[in-house]
KEKE-3310 file (N, C-alpha, C; in steps of 0.2 Angstrom, whole numbers, plus 5000, padded with zeros to 4 digits):
npx = (5377:5393:5408:5416:5429:5431:5437:5435:5435:5437:5449:5454:5462:5479:5485:5491:5481:5482:5479:5476:5480:5480:5470:5464:5457:5465:5466:5465:5456:5461:5456:5456:5448:5449:5444:5437:5450:5460:5474:5480:5490:5495:5502:5511:5516:5525:5533:5531:5539:5546:5540:5531:5527:5512:5508:5501:5504:5503:5487:5475:5463:5450:5458:5464:5471:5476:5480:5490:5495:5498:5499:5505:5500:5491:5494:5486:5486:5482:5490:5488:5477:5461:5449:5439:5434:5439:5441:5445:5445:5445:5443:5441:5444:5430:5428:5422)
npy = (5509:5504:5505:5491:5489:5498:5505:5507:5513:5513:5522:5517:5518:5520:5510:5506:5505:5494:5494:5483:5486:5480:5476:5487:5499:5512:5529:5533:5540:5545:5548:5555:5557:5565:5563:5575:5584:5575:5568:5562:5551:5545:5533:5525:5510:5503:5492:5483:5484:5496:5511:5526:5543:5551:5565:5574:5576:5576:5575:5586:5589:5586:5578:5574:5565:5560:5545:5541:5529:5512:5505:5494:5494:5504:5513:5519:5529:5535:5549:5558:5563:5557:5552:5539:5538:5542:5541:5533:5533:5526:5528:5521:5524:5521:5509:5509)
npz = (5371:5369:5358:5350:5354:5364:5379:5397:5413:5432:5442:5455:5467:5474:5467:5451:5436:5422:5405:5392:5375:5362:5354:5349:5338:5329:5324:5342:5355:5371:5387:5404:5419:5433:5450:5461:5469:5466:5457:5441:5432:5416:5406:5393:5384:5371:5369:5380:5391:5393:5400:5395:5399:5395:5384:5390:5403:5421:5426:5433:5431:5419:5405:5389:5375:5359:5352:5338:5333:5336:5353:5366:5379:5391:5406:5420:5434:5451:5458:5468:5481:5488:5483:5476:5463:5451:5434:5418:5400:5384:5368:5353:5335:5324:5311:5295)
capx = (5381:5400:5411:5418:5436:5431:5439:5433:5435:5439:5456:5451:5467:5486:5488:5490:5477:5484:5474:5478:5477:5482:5464:5460:5458:5468:5468:5461:5456:5462:5454:5456:5443:5451:5439:5439:5456:5465:5478:5480:5495:5494:5508:5510:5521:5525:5536:5529:5544:5548:5534:5532:5522:5509:5510:5497:5507:5499:5480:5471:5456:5449:5463:5464:5476:5475:5485:5489:5498:5497:5503:5504:5496:5491:5494:5483:5487:5481:5496:5487:5470:5459:5443:5440:5430:5443:5440:5449:5441:5448:5438:5444:5440:5426:5430:5416)
capy = (5504:5506:5502:5484:5489:5504:5504:5512:5510:5517:5522:5518:5520:5521:5505:5507:5501:5493:5492:5481:5490:5477:5475:5493:5503:5518:5533:5532:5545:5543:5553:5554:5562:5564:5565:5581:5584:5570:5569:5556:5550:5540:5531:5520:5506:5500:5485:5479:5484:5503:5515:5533:5547:5554:5572:5579:5576:5574:5578:5587:5590:5582:5579:5569:5565:5555:5540:5540:5523:5507:5504:5488:5495:5510:5512:5524:5529:5541:5551:5562:5563:5550:5550:5533:5538:5544:5537:5533:5531:5525:5528:5520:5526:5516:5508:5509)
capz = (5369:5367:5352:5352:5358:5369:5386:5402:5420:5437:5444:5462:5472:5471:5462:5444:5432:5416:5400:5386:5369:5356:5349:5348:5332:5329:5330:5348:5360:5378:5392:5411:5423:5440:5454:5465:5473:5463:5450:5438:5427:5411:5403:5388:5382:5364:5369:5386:5396:5395:5400:5393:5401:5389:5383:5394:5410:5427:5425:5439:5428:5413:5400:5384:5370:5353:5350:5331:5332:5341:5359:5369:5384:5394:5413:5424:5442:5455:5461:5474:5482:5491:5480:5473:5458:5445:5428:5411:5394:5378:5362:5346:5329:5321:5304:5291)
cpx = (5388:5403:5414:5425:5436:5433:5437:5433:5437:5446:5455:5456:5474:5489:5486:5485:5480:5479:5477:5475:5479:5476:5461:5462:5460:5466:5463:5462:5457:5461:5455:5451:5445:5445:5442:5445:5461:5469:5480:5486:5493:5501:5507:5516:5520:5528:5535:5534:5545:5541:5536:5526:5519:5510:5506:5499:5503:5493:5477:5464:5456:5454:5462:5470:5474:5481:5485:5492:5497:5502:5501:5499:5496:5491:5491:5485:5485:5487:5494:5479:5468:5452:5444:5436:5433:5442:5445:5444:5445:5443:5441:5440:5436:5428:5423:5416)
cpy = (5507:5503:5495:5485:5495:5501:5509:5509:5515:5516:5523:5520:5521:5516:5506:5502:5500:5490:5490:5484:5486:5476:5481:5496:5509:5523:5532:5538:5543:5549:5551:5559:5561:5567:5572:5580:5579:5572:5562:5556:5545:5539:5525:5516:5503:5493:5481:5480:5492:5507:5523:5537:5550:5562:5577:5579:5573:5578:5579:5589:5586:5583:5573:5570:5560:5551:5539:5533:5518:5507:5497:5489:5502:5509:5519:5524:5536:5543:5555:5562:5557:5548:5543:5532:5541:5539:5538:5531:5531:5524:5527:5523:5520:5515:5506:5504)
cpz = (5366:5360:5355:5356:5362:5376:5391:5408:5425:5439:5452:5468:5469:5467:5455:5440:5425:5411:5394:5380:5362:5351:5348:5342:5333:5323:5336:5353:5367:5383:5399:5414:5430:5444:5458:5470:5471:5457:5448:5432:5422:5407:5398:5386:5375:5364:5375:5391:5398:5395:5399:5396:5395:5389:5387:5402:5415:5427:5432:5437:5422:5408:5395:5379:5365:5352:5342:5329:5338:5347:5362:5374:5387:5402:5416:5431:5445:5459:5467:5475:5485:5488:5476:5466:5451:5440:5422:5406:5388:5372:5356:5341:5326:5313:5300:5286)
residu = (UNK:UNK:UNK:UNK:UNK:UNK:UNK:UNK:UNK:UNK:UNK:UNK:UNK:UNK:UNK:UNK:UNK:UNK:UNK:UNK:UNK:UNK:UNK:UNK:UNK:UNK:UNK:UNK:UNK:UNK:UNK:UNK:UNK:UNK:UNK:UNK:UNK:UNK:UNK:UNK:UNK:UNK:UNK:UNK:UNK:UNK:UNK:UNK:UNK:UNK:UNK:UNK:UNK:UNK:UNK:UNK:UNK:UNK:UNK:UNK:UNK:UNK:UNK:UNK:UNK:UNK:UNK:UNK:UNK:UNK:UNK:UNK:UNK:UNK:UNK:UNK:UNK:UNK:UNK:UNK:UNK:UNK:UNK:UNK:UNK:UNK:UNK:UNK:UNK:UNK:UNK:UNK:UNK:UNK:UNK:UNK)
# end
């Protein structure tokens, strides 16, 4: 069973996957798991208009970063490779 605001999913193709983040608790760990031969980008937006690349750059192997403050959305995209099983995961901090 995941946390209430946990986000996870596939990055199946060259179409970006946008993940709403307004209800996520922070800090939150963001991870990407590129499939063999694939590369994945992750971007975030705080205003819903301008997108900024995350600090880990383009990932060709498992990569993660921690968001210390709220963002409006994350966007994940496969930039190379043809496998359709690359994944993303957002794990928020639990509040006790």
